[in-house]
LUMLUM-325857 format. One line per 5 residues: number of its first residue (from 1); their letters; for each residue x, y, z of C-alpha. Coordinates in Angstrom, 3 decimals, padded with zeros to 6 digits. Each point is the difference from the previous one (the first is absolute). Example, Ala and Ser with C-alpha at 12.3 -4.5 7.8 and 13.67 -1.06 7.14 Angstrom:
REM LUMLUM-325857
1> as> 012.300,-004.500,007.800  001.370,003.440,-000.660
***
This chain:
REM LUMLUM-325857
1> mgilg> 175.517,228.138,177.240  -000.818,002.144,-002.962  003.273,001.806,000.625  002.376,002.526,-000.210  003.459,000.788,-000.312
6> nlsnr> 002.810,001.727,-001.461  -002.341,-000.487,-002.855  -001.010,003.643,000.015  -000.398,002.786,002.498  -003.709,-000.021,-000.635
11> vlalt> -000.277,-003.652,000.839  002.052,000.240,003.130  -000.288,003.394,001.583  -001.972,000.432,003.202  -000.821,002.605,002.569
16> aagav> -000.412,000.175,003.676  -000.782,002.683,002.486  001.854,000.012,003.243  001.258,-002.797,002.177  001.077,-000.746,003.518
21> aatvi> 003.300,001.631,000.901  002.739,-002.455,000.798  001.479,-000.382,003.411  003.561,-001.186,000.096  001.325,-002.744,002.072
26> ltacg> 000.289,-003.219,001.666  -000.308,-003.684,000.302  000.629,-003.315,-001.555  001.248,-003.378,000.779  000.029,-000.767,003.676
31> gsgat> 000.787,-002.649,002.465  -001.779,-003.237,000.540  -002.741,001.168,002.352  -001.990,002.190,-002.385  -003.720,-000.714,000.035
36> agstg> -002.969,001.587,-001.719  -000.221,003.589,001.180  003.459,-000.222,001.575  002.583,001.746,-002.180  002.184,001.606,002.612
41> scvav> 002.840,-002.478,-000.533  000.343,000.948,-003.678  003.077,001.906,-001.141  -000.202,003.346,-001.784  -001.058,-000.033,-003.671
46> tgvtp> -000.892,002.974,-002.184  -003.714,000.638,-000.335  -001.117,-002.363,002.758  -001.029,000.930,003.540  -001.724,-002.122,002.635
51> kqiny> -003.322,001.481,-001.108  000.277,000.641,-003.722  001.694,-000.732,-003.305  000.542,002.772,-002.531  000.670,-000.775,-003.640
56> gllyt> 000.362,002.235,-003.049  -002.526,000.409,-002.821  001.887,000.989,-003.166  -002.344,001.014,-002.785  -000.758,002.482,-002.755
61> asgln> -002.114,002.767,001.517  000.688,002.561,-002.724  000.665,000.011,-003.700  -001.805,-001.308,-003.067  -003.433,-001.392,000.889
66> sesfa> 001.025,-000.674,003.608  -003.500,000.956,001.130  -001.342,-003.090,-001.755  001.381,-002.209,002.739  -001.265,001.651,003.156
71> pyrag> -001.885,-003.229,000.847  003.335,-001.747,000.719  000.539,001.744,003.302  -003.628,-000.626,000.950  000.646,-003.731,-000.382
76> vdarl> 003.135,000.258,002.138  -001.841,001.894,002.731  -002.850,-002.510,-000.003  002.339,-002.980,000.397  001.996,001.633,002.789
81> gvana> -003.233,001.103,001.663  -001.175,-003.599,000.235  003.400,-001.187,001.235  000.358,002.660,002.665  -003.568,-000.460,001.233
86> sggvy> 000.910,-003.645,000.575  003.095,000.809,002.033  002.497,000.681,-002.752  002.944,-002.354,-000.395  001.067,-001.613,003.275
91> grtvn> -001.734,002.844,001.847  001.651,002.778,-002.005  -002.042,002.386,-002.142  001.290,000.372,-003.548  000.335,003.510,-001.462
96> yawad> 001.745,001.534,-002.988  001.838,003.124,-001.097  -000.156,000.916,-003.682  002.132,001.584,-002.673  -000.757,001.041,-003.574
101> dsgqt> 002.287,-000.913,-002.926  -001.966,001.842,-002.734  000.218,-003.167,-002.058  003.643,000.674,-000.857  003.206,-001.955,000.552
106> qpnlt> 002.193,002.444,001.933  -002.831,001.250,002.247  -000.818,-003.658,000.663  003.469,-000.441,001.534  -000.264,003.272,001.913
111> aaqql> -003.392,-000.991,001.408  001.299,-003.408,001.098  002.983,001.578,001.729  -002.292,002.437,001.795  -002.205,-002.812,001.284
116> vnadh> 002.924,-002.120,001.167  002.505,002.597,001.219  -002.197,002.903,001.153  -003.288,-001.690,000.906  001.731,-003.114,001.353
121> tfaiq> -002.475,-002.508,-001.380  000.348,-003.761,000.314  -001.016,-001.040,-003.530  -001.419,001.476,-003.215  -003.309,-000.505,-001.789
126> efsps> 000.316,001.258,-003.562  -002.391,000.855,-002.827  001.830,001.974,-002.663  000.884,-000.174,-003.692  003.671,000.613,000.843
131> pqgsa> 001.112,-002.583,002.595  003.371,-000.370,-001.731  001.058,003.301,001.556  000.186,-001.368,003.539  000.032,-003.793,-000.406
136> gwlas> 003.774,-000.487,000.077  000.532,002.436,002.871  -002.746,-001.558,002.117  001.344,-003.491,-000.694  003.536,001.001,001.008
141> agvpv> -001.407,001.459,003.221  -001.880,-003.246,000.702  -003.378,001.764,000.074  -002.941,-002.249,-000.920  -002.361,001.307,-002.700
146> vgtsn> -003.518,-001.245,-000.761  -002.314,001.195,-002.720  -001.359,-000.410,-003.485  002.519,-001.396,-002.462  000.008,002.173,-003.097
151> saiwt> 003.454,-000.588,-001.460  002.733,-002.609,-000.091  001.751,001.782,002.878  -002.363,-001.800,002.389  001.493,-003.337,-001.057
156> ryptm> 003.653,001.005,000.503  000.227,000.669,003.730  -001.053,-002.613,002.588  -000.812,002.867,002.381  -002.971,000.935,-002.237
161> fsyfn> -003.336,-001.813,000.295  -003.046,000.016,-002.254  -002.887,-002.423,-000.329  000.311,-000.178,-003.799  002.475,000.641,-002.816
166> litds> -001.101,001.075,-003.458  003.569,000.845,-001.075  003.343,-001.656,000.767  003.575,000.268,-001.232  -000.265,-003.436,-001.564
171> tgsit> -001.016,-000.620,-003.602  -002.566,-002.586,001.001  -003.762,000.144,-000.176  -003.102,-001.865,001.158  -002.535,-002.076,-001.896
176> twgny> -002.937,001.733,001.706  -000.625,002.684,-002.634  000.356,-002.412,-002.907  -002.295,-002.538,001.631  -002.657,002.650,000.538
181> artlg> 000.259,001.274,-003.571  -000.427,-003.550,-001.228  -003.277,-000.327,001.948  -001.198,003.088,-001.881  000.754,-001.648,-003.322
186> vkkga> 002.770,002.467,-000.880  001.919,-000.662,-003.230  002.440,002.934,-000.050  000.860,002.729,002.490  000.968,003.669,-000.146
191> illsk> 002.003,001.215,003.016  000.000,003.738,000.719  003.276,001.403,001.363  001.356,003.334,001.151  003.761,000.493,000.020
196> lsngs> -000.509,002.988,002.288  -001.248,-002.334,002.707  002.748,-002.033,001.655  -002.179,-003.027,000.623  -001.874,-000.133,-003.288
201> vpvga> 002.665,-001.545,-002.229  001.015,-002.868,002.327  -003.637,-000.810,000.759  -000.679,000.062,-003.726  002.751,-002.559,-000.525
206> qlqas> -001.535,-002.163,002.728  -003.410,000.236,-001.652  001.448,-000.951,-003.378  001.767,-003.026,001.498  -003.144,-001.007,001.874
211> lksag> -002.128,000.136,-003.139  002.664,-001.947,-001.883  -000.161,-002.726,002.648  -003.691,-000.388,-000.906  000.756,-000.122,-003.707
216> ipait> -001.180,003.571,-000.599  002.245,002.326,-002.067  000.040,003.685,000.942  001.315,003.280,-001.305  001.008,003.017,002.077
221> inaep> -001.244,003.516,-000.726  001.501,003.192,001.379  -002.645,002.134,001.750  001.761,003.012,001.484  -002.375,002.374,001.815
226> tvldv> 001.964,003.050,-001.154  -000.510,-000.758,-003.707  -003.063,-002.207,000.126  -001.609,-000.608,-003.397  -002.950,-002.237,000.819
231> daivr> -001.160,-000.377,-003.609  003.468,-001.050,-001.153  000.243,-002.569,002.798  -003.399,-001.458,-000.882  001.072,-000.266,-003.648
236> qiqas> 003.112,-001.917,001.139  -002.135,-002.389,002.021  -002.327,-000.564,-002.942  002.853,-000.505,-002.458  001.642,-002.568,002.285
241> gadfi> -003.104,-002.167,000.152  000.038,000.097,003.810  -003.229,-000.885,001.791  001.276,000.835,003.493  001.430,003.102,001.695
246> tgivd> 002.004,000.059,003.211  002.995,001.831,001.438  001.127,002.466,002.631  -000.446,003.672,-000.841  -001.657,002.914,001.755
251> paefi> -003.598,-001.092,000.752  -001.525,003.068,-001.657  001.885,-000.695,-003.236  -000.773,-003.716,000.176  -003.711,000.767,000.267
256> qiava> 000.163,002.424,-002.933  001.652,-002.609,-002.192  -002.271,-002.803,001.174  -003.166,002.021,-000.673  001.178,000.925,-003.511
261> araam> 001.105,-003.565,-000.737  -003.328,-001.413,001.190  -001.852,002.473,-002.238  002.060,-001.122,-002.999  000.086,-003.693,000.943
266> ptiki> -003.082,-000.859,002.096  001.151,-003.534,000.851  003.500,000.879,001.196  000.871,-001.306,003.484  001.698,002.242,002.550
271> lslig> 002.032,-000.712,003.156  001.426,002.765,002.182  002.443,-000.720,002.835  -000.957,003.248,001.753  -003.068,002.225,000.242
276> ydpgi> -002.408,-001.807,002.325  -001.975,003.150,000.712  -003.717,000.828,-000.372  001.042,003.132,-001.871  000.288,-002.187,-003.070
281> favgk> -003.794,-000.319,-000.076  -000.126,003.555,-001.372  000.439,-001.463,-003.489  -003.130,-002.106,000.475  -000.360,-003.090,-002.171
286> klagm> 002.972,000.863,-002.204  002.313,-002.312,001.965  -002.520,-002.657,001.021  001.804,-003.300,000.450  003.429,001.562,000.575
291> sisvs> 002.004,-001.954,002.600  002.149,001.464,002.786  002.311,-001.989,002.261  000.505,000.646,003.709  002.302,-001.614,002.548
296> yvpfe> -002.613,-000.065,002.767  -003.527,-001.336,000.341  -002.209,002.520,-001.830  -002.780,001.818,001.824  -002.468,-001.740,-002.298
301> rpsaa> 000.793,-003.247,001.797  -000.897,001.216,003.509  001.449,-001.745,003.016  000.336,000.403,003.759  003.412,001.608,-000.630
306> hqvfl> -001.594,002.622,-002.231  -002.577,000.755,002.694  002.733,000.548,002.596  001.649,002.434,-002.392  -003.239,001.868,-000.790
311> damak> -001.009,000.248,003.677  003.446,001.344,000.894  -000.113,002.547,-002.805  -003.362,001.240,001.264  001.353,000.355,003.533
316> yapqq> 003.548,001.295,-000.514  -000.065,001.606,-003.451  -003.614,001.063,-000.653  001.183,002.786,-002.321  000.823,-002.596,-002.633
321> qpaan> -003.046,-000.556,-002.198  -000.582,-002.489,-001.360  001.844,-002.175,002.494  000.275,-002.860,-002.509  002.933,001.627,-001.764
326> eiali> 002.991,-001.815,-001.498  002.621,002.483,001.227  -001.465,-000.027,003.527  000.143,-003.788,-000.022  003.632,000.101,-001.101
331> gwvda> 000.794,002.372,002.882  -001.763,-002.393,002.380  001.924,-003.033,-001.253  003.361,001.809,000.096  -000.671,001.059,003.606
336> dlmlr> -001.114,-003.532,000.820  003.302,-001.328,-001.339  001.848,002.472,002.221  -001.987,-001.246,003.004  000.748,-003.608,-000.952
341> glqaa> 003.691,000.804,-000.042  -000.169,001.708,003.383  -001.855,-002.994,001.422  002.593,-002.375,-001.448  002.825,002.105,001.435
346> grcpt> -001.068,-000.916,003.555  -000.587,001.882,003.248  003.450,001.533,-000.179  000.222,000.843,-003.711  003.118,000.892,-001.912
351> rssfi> 000.256,000.885,-003.656  001.934,-003.214,-000.505  -002.671,-002.153,001.659  -002.695,001.750,-002.073  001.823,-000.812,-003.244
356> tnlra> 000.931,-003.555,000.913  -003.330,-001.028,001.471  -002.258,001.687,-002.569  001.996,-001.661,-002.771  -000.693,-003.327,001.704
361> vtsyd> -003.798,000.439,-000.177  -001.253,-002.695,-002.360  -003.699,000.836,-000.356  -000.893,003.688,000.054  -003.452,000.928,-001.322
366> aggll> -000.813,003.363,001.667  -002.776,-001.576,002.012  -001.554,-001.614,-003.069  000.179,002.986,-002.369  002.711,-001.280,-002.350
371> sspvn> -000.873,-002.094,-003.033  002.361,-002.722,001.202  002.142,-000.427,003.158  003.568,001.244,-000.425  003.184,-001.716,001.136
376> mrtif> 002.198,002.987,000.867  003.166,-002.014,-000.520  -000.753,-001.527,-003.402  -001.636,003.121,-001.444  003.193,002.000,000.382
381> gqltt> 001.380,000.750,-003.463  -002.839,-001.894,-001.679  -003.076,000.991,-001.972  -003.398,-000.500,001.602  -001.873,-002.797,-001.767
386> cysmv> -003.558,000.339,001.367  -002.436,002.778,-000.899  -003.723,000.504,000.324  -001.852,001.183,-003.084  -002.984,002.301,-000.314
391> rispd> -001.901,000.881,-003.135  -002.062,003.084,-000.831  -003.667,-000.981,-000.123  -002.033,000.110,-003.252  -001.722,003.208,001.112
396> grrfd> 003.337,001.611,000.903  -001.084,000.789,003.550  001.845,-002.507,002.189  002.829,-002.506,000.240  -000.863,-003.677,-000.083
401> pvgng> 002.473,-002.485,001.535  001.327,-002.617,-002.393  -000.100,-003.612,001.185  -000.148,-001.189,003.580  003.430,001.115,001.117
406> plcgq> 003.417,001.183,-001.184  001.584,-001.103,-003.245  003.436,-001.472,000.767  002.725,-000.857,-002.470  003.604,-001.173,000.075
411> ris> 003.246,001.933,-000.190  001.839,-000.459,-003.299  003.575,000.896,-000.970
***
């Protein structure tokens, strides 16, 4: 997905407004006579009653640029609206309580503890730039967590589930980026980094290794938003002889640099790993041909799964306009993964059965929205290898999908 992480608060913050208050209580694994709609034999489990399941939504509702991600909650509400209208999970409606972490580490832990200890929720759905605050505590408590992987922390704890990994603790990489650059005819790359962003440097190393695997040398260039000197960066790119720009920095800064570089070097190729947003069209033709990668099927390749999403947004989250929004889609997919885990956990769910059975799912595709089906067992701790590509059209007014499907590479050490 054109995505997000501990890569910068701007990239990862989100908002929401309100949520369903959590009920405490009961039920999980029961005796052998449980049938659909019959949960009375289940034993007591936090967050589960015979009629509903309550989980916690842990996200950044305040702080730097948090308002930029209001669509996330709309996507969550739309997915749960569809599920509950269809009978929920084994006859139980699915609701959530929420807590704000302000995008910071210590409040992230405090928010998680509130959701688990005070709101008595069954599991956590998380979308925050600071998951490291609560990850260890939630893992030690055996609480399952689903959400958007934005740092290596998501690949350390088997209690945490995401449908893709852009960053891991390993020093490996994937051939995907290098293979794509080679199709563009790239001879030398320039990778933009920000040491102030926890994910930027490791992703930069992965990009450099990926380009090297395709026989493409690359330099790295520091692009800190606090001391950004666009002209100096462009001069570095020119002096290096690079004909390709990529990297992970704040999208606004990346666009600034890319526009200036394109003005100075009209034939330079550009690939961004984040920033799939129509807002980029504000620069018009200046970035025509720029590529952006996403981990799901882009809206420009419409499918039945996209139509389900758009119809649900219109019905359950009509305030979100336009509905075809990346952050809303991410919220939808994260909520869908939560529902898949609850389904896998069985009629009498426990946190343990959620974790064990969701990890055993071998082909998860969010109803057809992901670029490639995900094996939840083999993806753990590993980089995602398949991405869809879009390219800004010649007139700078739309995204055009690249190829007929996702570009998949191999993992390399």
